[in-house]
N, C-alpha and C positions, 0 to 999 in steps of 0.2 A: 356743590362740590365745597365742602370747608378745608381752608389749608391753616393746618397747622404747622409752625415753621420752630417754635421754642416751647417744649412741653416740662422747661422748669417747673410752674406751677398749674402744669396741666392734670386731671384726674376726669376722664371721662365717665360718666354716668349710667348712659346705654352702653350694653351689651355690644359687641365689636365682631363681627365676621370679616378675617384680615388676610392680607399676604403680605411677607415683608422680605426686602430684598432691592439690588442695584434698580433692574427694569431700566437696565441702559438701551436706548434705544426704543423698548416698547415696540417687542420685534412681535411674532405670531403667534410665538410661545406664550409674553409675553401676556397676550391679548386673550389668548383661551384662558391663563388663568385669570384674568382682570373679569371675562365674563363670566366666571363657576363662581366667584365670591360675589359678587352681584345678585346672582340667581339663588345663590344659597345663602346671605343675610334675610332677602323678603321672605325666602319658608319657614325660616329661623323669628323673621321679624325681628331682627338684630341691626346695625348700621353696620356697614362695607365700608374698607378702609383698605387703603394703600399705603405698606409703611416703605418708605424708603431714606438714600443718604446724601446726603450735600457737606464735602465732595463725597463723590464715590469712593469706596474702598480700595477697588485699583488704581482710580487715579491720584489719590492721595497715596500709594506706596512707591507709583512706577509714575516715573515723567513718559514713558516710553508710552501709556495708554493715554485715551482721550475720549472723551462722551461723544457717542454717538449723537446725541441731542443733548440742546441747553433747555438747563433747569425752563426755562421760558418757553420753550416751545413742546417740551412735556406737560407741562400744567396745562399749554393749550392742547393738545391731543388727550389726554387723560378725561378732560371734560365732556369728553364723546361717552363716556361712557357709564354715565350715570353713578360714580362712585358718589358717598356722601363725604367721605373726609381723605385726604389725603395727610400722610405727617412725615414733615421732613425733619428726620434725626441729623444734627451737626455731628459729624465725624470728628471729630476731635481727641486730643488728649485724652479728656474725661471718660469716651466712649470707648476709646481702644483702650485704656486701662480698666476697665468695670470687667470684673470678672462674670464668665457666662450667668452663673446662678443670679449675681445682680441683676442682671438685663433681663432673665426671665422673670425673676420676682417682682423687681421695683419698674421697671417697663413694661413689659407686656402684659403682667397680670394687674400693678395696681395704678398704675398711671393710664393705660391704655384699656384695661379692659375686657382684656381678648378672651373669648371664647372657643373660639374657631379660631384656627390659624393655617394659611398655607404655606407650604416653604419646597423650595427645588430640593432634591437627594442630595445633593455638594453644600447647603447651605451653614458656614462658618459662621461663628459671633463670637463675641468676648476677649477678655486677653488673652493675646497670643492665638487668636482662635481656637479656642480650647473648646467653644461651645459648640456642640451638630444636632444633626437629628437628633441621635440613640437619645443624648440630653434630655431635647423636647420630648420625646417619644414617652419620658419615664415622667415630665410632667404630666403629660397627657394621659398615660396610665393611670395616675393619683385624681383626674378626675377636673383637672383644675383649666384645661379647654381641651376642645378635638383638635386632633392634628390630620392633617391631607399634608401628604409628602408627592408632589408632583414629578414623574419622570420627564426627563428630555423629551421634545418635542424634534420631528424629524418634517423634513419635505424632499422629494426624490432619493430618499434613503440616507440623508445629511443631517445630519444635528442640528437644528438650529440653536446658534448662540450667538452674545453679542462678540465676541472674541472671534469667532469666524467670519461676523461681518467686518470687521475690520481686516479681517486677512484679505478678503472680497475687494473692498475696495482698495487696500494696499495691493494688490494684483491686476488693480482697472477692470474688476470683474464687477460692476455697477448691476447687471440685470440681476447677479445672484444676488446681491445683496439686497435689491428690491424684493426681490421672492422671499424672502428671510425675512424682512419688516413688513412685508405685509402693503409696501406703499415704495412710491420713488426714495432714493437717499437724497434729503435736500441741506441746503443752509438757507437759512433767513436771520434777518435783522434790518434795523433802520437805514434807509441811506444815508451818509454822512458826506458833509463837506471835504472834498479830499484836498492835493495841492496843487491842482488844475492840470496836474503835467498833461494826461491826454489828452484834455481837450488842446491844449496848446500845439503838441504834433498831429492834432485830426484824429485822436480815436478814444474821445471823452468816454467818461466810466461812473457807472454807479459803486459806491464804496459803502461796506459794510465792515463794521471794528471787531475782529474776531478775537477770543483766544490763541494761543499757538496752539496750532494741530500738527501734530508728527504723522499724520494720515496723508493729508490733503495740500503739500506744497508742489505748485507747479501750475501751469497753463490747463485749464478744460472748457471744454463743448458743454455748453448748457443752458435749458431754458428757462421761462418766468411768465408769469400770467397774470397781466395788469391791465385795469380797463376794460376785460371779458376778451382779451385777445392774446394768444401766447407769442411769445420773442424770443427769438435766442440769439445766443452771446458766446462770445469766449471771456473766460475769469480769469483773471492769477491769481490764486491763493498763496500769500506769505508777507516775504517783504520783497521790497523792489533795489535789488541789487543794481541794479545801473546807476540806481540812482543813491547811493547806500541808504536805502531807505532802513529807520530802526522801528515802523510801525506793521503790527502784523495784518495784513486787511486780507478782503476777498474785492475783487473790482472786474465788475465783468464790464466789458464794452459789447453795450445790446446793437443788434442787427436793425437800420430801419426803423431806429425812435426819435423823437424828437419831443422832449416836453422836460419838466421842472422833477424830479422825482426825488428830492431830499425831503426829511422825513416821513416818509413813505415806509412802510414798514412791508418788502417784498419776502418772496421767497423763491429759491434756483434750486431748479433742479439736477443733480450733476450727472449727465451721459456718461462723457469719457476722458480719458488723461490724455492732452496731448503731444505734451512734454515737461521734463523737469524745467524748475527756473535758473535761469543764469544767466551772467551779467555781460551785458553788450558793449563792444568798443566805442561805438558810437550810436547818437539818439539818429541817424540815417539807419544802420544797420538793425536797430531795437525794431524802428518803424518797417522795413521790409519783412522781418520777422513776424512780425504782428501780423501781415498782410499773409504772410504764409500761415498763418494760426487759422483765420478767418478763413482761410482758404480750403483749411486740410478740416474744420468743426462742419463748412458747409457739407463737405463728401462725407463726413461722420453720420451728420444731421439729416443728408437727403433733402436740402435744399438750395 
């Protein structure tokens, strides 16, 4: 899969079968679309492409939203699908102010050579989101490209969407989020050096630097897979109010683990929220609560 992050001077020669959208989380509905365009491209002898945005429009316009999957993990996950191209459009003032007509003609047709396009039934684009499926249908009727409009996908009579996955996470319903994603909801990243406070009080942690996440502040029961073995842990996600911390971190205390994880990239499965983040009056109070959190996690994890 070839990745294009800048289309300023890009002009694809091969005909393209593509889908465009946020693809936040790459949930089951997204996966079905990707499989369809890859299969269609092979029949048509086109190249397959997924067109998405960085940052995602919903994230750009609202601090209350947060990506379900980082761009690094999105790229890693998309490599499973036999896509030819991943095209990441910079969602900036130039793109936001572009007229929908110009977006279709200058980007989709001229630069990306789209011959078949799949979009969701609520896809909007262009200045003030004036572009919609009806406008794309007009261009399709005039022979510029074939258009496929995907209806929403459902599981257990519930519509699958990134918004509903976020809602499930907020409600601590990680089993429902996993069903819509087709896999567990995870956080991953490279383990970095922290301030060593966890080790000093008897609870060493594996730390990952994160972008601030409005969904996940708190203490969670989690698991990870390392060196061919599953480990369980408790993780604090957010700031450290007891120490007046100003870094947003994922800090996992892994049960029954000894070893050096610095520089390793780990993926943690989020299983259940234990409690909200809070500030403790003393280190001893914090230690007692961590012990309680560990006991709660072990009951949740049945270990």
